[in-house]
C-alpha positions, 0 to 999 in steps of 0.5 A: 462491282467487279471482283475476283475470288482466289482460293489458296490451296496447298497440299501439305496439312499437318492435321489432315493430309491431302486436305484439298482433295478430300472427298465430299459427296463425290467431289474434292473439297477444293472444288466444293469451295470453288463452286460455292465461290462461283455462286457469288457475284465474282467475275472470276474464281481461281484456285492458287495451288502448289500441287499438280494433283490439285490443279488437275482436280480443278480442271476436271470440274472446269475450275480455273487454277494457277500454279504457285511455289511450294515454299510460301510462308502463308496463304497471303504470300501465295495469293500475291503470287497468284495475283502477279501471275494473273496480271490483275490490275492494281485496283482489282478487288480480290477476295481470299476464300480459304480452300477448307471452307466448303460451306462458305456463304456466297453472300459473305463473299459479296458483302466483303467485296462490296465493303472494300470497294467502298472504303479507302482501306487496302484490306477488309475482313469480317467479325461476329459477336462473341457470345460466351466467356469461354470463347472470349478467354480462349487464345484460339479465338482471335479477338478484334477491337474496332474504332467508331468508323469500323476499322480494326485497331488491333487483333489479339489472342488475348481477351480484349477489351478487358472488362476490369471490374466485371471480370474481377467479380465474375470471369464466367460471364460476359458483361452486358454491352462488352464490344467483344468481336471474334475475327472471321478469317475471310479477307478482301484486298486490293490487288496492288496491296498484296505486292506491298504486303509481301515487302513489309517487314514482319511486325513484333506484334505479329511474331508474338501473336502469330497473326499476320494481319497485325503486320498491316496495322503495324505499318500504318495501313487500314483494315475495314471490318464488316460485322455479322450477327452470327458466326458462319459455318466452320471450316475443315481443320480436322478429320472430325470437321471433315466428317461433319461436313460430309454428313451435312452434304449427304443430308442435303441431297 
């Protein structure tokens, strides 16, 4: 199986300025992400960026980079431009690894690429079981309802599926057997579908939930889902996250 990893990395970040270039044990974070991705079975790893400083940092460490526009509304739009610039064939499997995931497990990248390669869906992603009621009711935790064939039926910030009787009695514990899944923001696409995605109208559900993957479902496309037993390491969104990751790299020297 052949696939390409693309790492979207934009310089602007409201919570952590210049995040892609943040130092992690002597290397920029975006380089750490790309190096992890290179440990997967990917044929190629490319950083898609909007800033020459990020491209220069990648070049310094032998990481391929492609320049994209600054005004993309989402990482998916940036990914689509990168695919076009790289002239990838429409049937190429492309795994989107976020530029703030320096602890990404290469095995997860391989598993996601393998899933997409063996399904008729144009897109695939990952989930893991939700373990607590606090997590289940947290709107920042994106929940996913799956069908019997392993495809996503809906993504929501709301607590779904809602256990009516159990939660009427006790909202502090998840009822046994509740199929509560948390979405992991790692995606694989067929390259040709990324162009299709950019042409799809924004879905009403997407607008209210602020979840762009709902656009795919709204327009009738499938999203295949692989289930993990546990959550992967968290990415870097805040200065506290960055210090946590720096400490882990320092401890593992």
